[in-house]
N, C-alpha and C positions, 0 to 999 in steps of 0.2 A: 770349521759350520758341523754343531752337532746328529744332529740330520740333511737326509739327503730325498729331492724328489723321488716320490712313485713308492718310498718306502712305506712298509706298512707298519705303526706306532702301534699303543694300548693308550687310552682317555686313562687319567688318574687318576678321576673323582668324578659324580654324575653332573649331568647337566641337565636339570630337570625338566625348563622350560621345551630341548630337541628329543626328548625321548631317551635321551644318554644316558648307559650306567659307566662307574668305572668299570674297565677291562674291558669294553669296548671294541672291538677294533676298525681304523680310520688310516688311510694311505695319505701321506706328505703330496699336497699338490704345487706346490710357491714355499720355498725359504726364504723368509724376508729380510734384509739384510743388519736388521736389528734387531732380530735373533726372534721373529714372530714366525708364524708356522702357517700356510689355510692349510688345514685336514679334512676331505672331504668319508663322511660314515654313509655305507652306503648299505639295505637290505637283501636279506639270502636270497633276493626279487632282481640285483639290480640298482630297486631306486633310489637316489638321494635319499639320505634321514634327515643328514645337517651337515654344512660347508658352511664351519665355522675356523675363524683367524685366532687361533690359541697359543700359548708362548710355550717357552720347551719345557721349564716346569705341567702342563697340563697334562706331556702324552712321557711316556715313558716307549725304549726300544726293546724289541719282542723280545723273552728269555727264551733261551731253549724246555725250558720246563716249561713253558703255556701249554694251556689246551685250549682247544677253538672250541666253540661250542655256540649256539642256536637259541636264543629267546621270542617271546613275545612280546611286541612292542604294548605297554601302555598306550589308550589314548592318551595324546595330548591335548589339551585345555590350551 
């Protein structure tokens, strides 16, 4: 198993239909035996932005050189 429950991960690509961009941070909330992950992305307010089922290729581990930041969300249409 490459990722663990409650591990913070970094999104590897944009998911515009959910207002997410590569580099956004998420938390693994479930690890499936077939290799899939359930990842929750939250806003700074604590509200859930998206809860997605992703593959291990859709996210990466946090690197010690990563810098946390915030950005304003665009309106999701």
